N, C-alpha and C positions, 0 to 999 in steps of 0.2 A: 413513041415507041413504034418504029416500022418493022423491026425484025419479028419474024414469027418465032416464038419461043418454043423450046422442046416441050413435049407434053409432060415430061417429068418435072418441069418446073411450074406448069400451069394446073395440072390435075390436082385435086384434093387428096391427100393422104388420109387414111383411115382415121388417124388421131385429128387431123383438121375437121373432117365430118363430124365427129363427135363434139368438138369444140363450138363448131358452127350451130349444131343443134341447141346447145346450151346459149350460145349468144343471142340467137334469134328469138328464143323464148323469152330471154331476160337480158337484154344488153347489158355490158358492164364496161363500157367505155370510161365511165367516171368512178369506178370503184378505186379504192385505195391500193397502191402496190403492195403485194404480200410476198412471202418467201417460202410458202408451203402449201400444198394442196388442201390440207385441212383448214388453213386460214381463208383460202379463197371459198370453200364450201360454206364455212360458217357466215362470210359476208354475203354470199350469194343467197343463202336461205334467208337471211335477215331482209334482204331487199327484193326478195322474189315476188313478182307480181302474177306470173302464169306458173301454175303447179307444174313441175317436171321432175321426172327421176334423175337424181344424179349419181353417177358411178361411184362405187366405194374407193376406187383408186384412180389417179389421173391417167387420161389416155395416152400421154407421153411421159417421160422420165423428168420430173420436175425436182430440183434441188436447189438449196441455197449456195452450194459450192460445187464446180465442176473441175475435175482434175486431168492432167495429160493422159494417164493411163487408161481413161475411159474412152478416148478417142484415138490415140495413136497406138494402137494395138498392131503388133506384128504377129503374123500366123506362120506356122511352119510349112503350111501346105496351102496353095490356092484354092484347093477344092474344100477345104474344111469349112464347115458351117460356122459363120461368124455369129458372135453375140452382137446384138443391135444397141446401140447407144445413142443418147440424144442429150443436148444441153437445155432441154425444154423447146427445142426446135424440131428439125426434121430428123426422124429416126433413120439410121443409115449404117452400113458395115464400114468399119475402118478400113483404110487402104493398106495393103501389104507394105509394111516398112515405110510408109508414107510419112513425112514430116509436115505436110500440108493437107488439110481437108476441107472440101467445099460442099456446102449444102444450103438449102433454103430454110428460111425461117418459117415456123409454123403459123399459118393464119389462124386468128381467133384464139390463138393461146392467151390465156389471162395474164394480166399485167404482173410478172413474176420477177422481183428482184433476186439477183444472184451474182456471184463473183466467179472469175475464171483463173486458172492457174497458167493459162496461155495467152497469147496475143490473138486478137479477133478484129478482122475487118469486115464492116457491114455496109452493103451497097443496095441502095433502093433501085431496082432495075426497073420496076413498074409500079405505078400508083403512089401511094404514099404510106407513111406510118408514123407512130409516135415513139419517142425515145425519153426514158425516165432516167434522171440522174441528179442526185443529191437534192431530191424533193422538188425538181423542177421537170417541166415537159417541153420537149422540143419536138416541133412538127417538121417532118422530114418528107421531102418530096422526090420524085423521080431525078436520079442522077447524083443525090447526096450520098456520101461516103464518109463513114465514122471508123476511126481506128481507136480501139479499146485496149489499153494495157491490162496486165495481169492485176488481180485482187481489188478492182474497181466495181462498186456494187452499181449495177444498172440493169434495165429491162427494156424491151421492145414490145410494141403492140400493133398488130395489122388486123383490121376488121373488115376486109373485103377479099373476095375471089380475086380481084384485080391487083392486089397489092403483093408484089414479089419482092422479097428482100433476100439476097445472097449473102451468106456468111462465109468468110475464109478464115480459117483458124490454123496457127502454127505454133509449135513449141516455142517456148522462150530461148531455149539453147539453139535451136535451129535458126531462129531468126539472128542470134549472135553470129552465126558461123556462116550461113548462107548469105546474108544480107549485110555482111560487114561493110562493103563499100558505101552504103547509105550513112554510116555513122562517120564517115570520113568527108562527106560533102559540107560546105560551109553554108547552111541555111538553117532557118527556124525549125523546118521539118527534121532534118537531120539531128538538130539538137534535141528535138522531142523524142526521137527514137533512142538517142544516147542516155537521156535521163530515165527513160522508161525501162531500159535494161538494168541500169546501175542504181537505181533509187528505190528503197524498199517501199516507201511511203508515197511513191509518185502517183498522182491522182488527176493528171491532165488527160484530157480526152481531145483528138483533133477531129474537126468536122470540116469536109471539103464540099463546095457547091460545084458539081460537075455536070450539071444538066447541060446538054448540048455537045458534050465531049464524046464523039463517036468511038474514039480510041480507047477510051477508059471503059465504055459500055462493051466494045468488042472484047477487051481483055478479060472483063469479068465473065461473059459468056463463054470464052474459050477456056478460062479456068474451070468453070463448072462442068463443061462438056469433058475436058481431060481428066476431071476427077471422077467421072463415071466409068472410065476404062481402066483396065488392069494390064495394059500392054506394057511391054519394056520400054524403059525411057520416060515413063510417065513422070517420074520423081523429078527428072532433070527438066522436063518440059514445064512442070508446075512451078518450079523454082524460077525458071526463066520468065515465066509470065508474071509471077509476083514481082520480081526485080523490075520488070518493064513498067508494071503498074505503079509502083512506088516512084520509079524515075519520071513517069509522065505526071504524077502528082507534084513532085518538087519542081519539075520545069514549068508546068502550066497553071498550077493552081495554088501554089505556096503562099503568094501574095494574099489572097483572098481566104486562106485558111482561118478557121476561128477555133480558139482553144476553149474548151468547156472544162470546168473544174468540177470534180467529184469530192468525196470526203477524203480526209487525211492528206490533204495537199501540203507539202513541205518544200518551199523554194530555196531556202538557204544552202542546202546541201547541193542543189543543183549548180549553184555558183562556184561552189568549191571543186566540183567534179570538172566543170569547164576550166577552171583555173589550171588544175593539174593537167588536163590535157592539152592545153595550150603550151604549156611550159614543161611538158613531159622529158624533154631532152636533158634538162638540168635542175628541175625541181627536187626539192626535199621536203621533209616534214617542217623543219624549221623555217623555210621560206615560206610555206603555206601559212604556218602560224603567225608569223609577222604580217602578212598581208592581210589577213582577215582579224588579227589583233585578239588572237586566241592562245591559250597556252598550249604547248605540244600534247601535253597529257590530255587535256580535255578534247582537242582536235582529233587525237587518235581514236579515243572512245567514241566520238560523235560520228566519225566516218564508219567505224565498225558497226555501230548500232543502225545508222541509216541506210548503208549499201550492203552490209554482211561481209565486206572486204575489209582486211586491214590495209593501212596505207600502203604498204609496200606491194601488196597484191593487187591493189587498184592500179596502182602506177605501172607495174609488170604488166598487167592486162592491157592498159591503154597503149603501151609502147609495143606490144606484141601485135595489136590490131593495126597500128600504123605500119608496123614492119610488113603485116600480111598485105596491106593495100599497096605498099610500094612495090613488093614483089610481083604482083599482078599487073599494076599499072604503069610501070617504068621498067627501064632496061638497065637501071644503075646496078652496080655489082652489090653483093651481099655486104661486103666490107663497108662500102659507102652507107647502106641501110643501117648497118649496125652503128655506125657513128651518128647518122641522122637521128635515130630514135634514143641515143644517149647512154649506149653501153661502151664501156671501156675494156670490157674483157669478152672477147669474141666467142669463147667456149661457154661462158656463162649464158650468153644470148643464145646459142645453139641448144643448151639445155632446156632453157625456158621455152624456147619456140616448140621443141619437139614434145615436151610436157603438154602445152596447150593444144597444139594441132596433131600431135601423133606421128609427124613426119619432119625431116629436115627441112630448112628454107628452100634449098634447091628442088627437093621433090614437091613441095608446095607450088612453086613457080611453074614447074614442068605440068603438074596436074591441073593447075587452075588456067 
């Protein structure tokens, strides 16, 4: 690390100072991961060798589950005093109308298992840390980047002042809308994003080894710096940086990416989603049921259970995403796009497109 980091990244926060006090008195590197402050205190007291007073409440917000509305809070006034939130990491004010929030992980935070309602990217900017997933421990070093989908139980642990981990979180819905071009790429990483968004029990996490990639490091630092401002255009710039980040990962690191498996992994539905996507122009429920040798009734219920979509809704969504991609990435006419994605009734296509994107295809092309 040759870059001189901003003091807001390197200085210890008040919560970090308190956690460091507890850690230095009785290190908890080898404690079992827990999901509550009370469980940590009980374990700490049982293994305590140096007597020390523990606070009644955790120095930061510790929960077993974090929701979007705790982070992505819009205020009616920029001068309004924000409520401070944390996912057990850095406490920070939510950005005004932001769909992406960037902050650092709290050093010395006990090993706390939790799940998220949103998508999280964690990057080791400096030093190293431990990542806990499905009763396994992964040792991450500078340059490592992990993408964590919603609803996966996991935890991070950094036990040095020099360990700087930057978290980038975004709404699940925002990821679908702002980064839809990623879903149309033909790569294992794009497939990961697709399954993450459509699969209820998806439990794959992707790990990239990016040490030495100055462009990735630069994008992470720029994301953090931009997130600390409240200037006009920040939302657009943050989205652009994240899209560039994912593009660099797909271009330069997809071959070396490693898939980690959490709990509740279900691979069968991913094959069905991919089959529907690849044949979206002509596919129907009978065609899918024959391909996978399942009855139509069972297949319909299975898709609904595993994705939350009916077959028709899932197919419509996949068609609309392809249409949106073609509108932005090509100059072909809307009529040709309608034909390519498999619609025979253009008015039906227009109704569905406007229902999902809130505008006509022509307006979408012009704005994007």
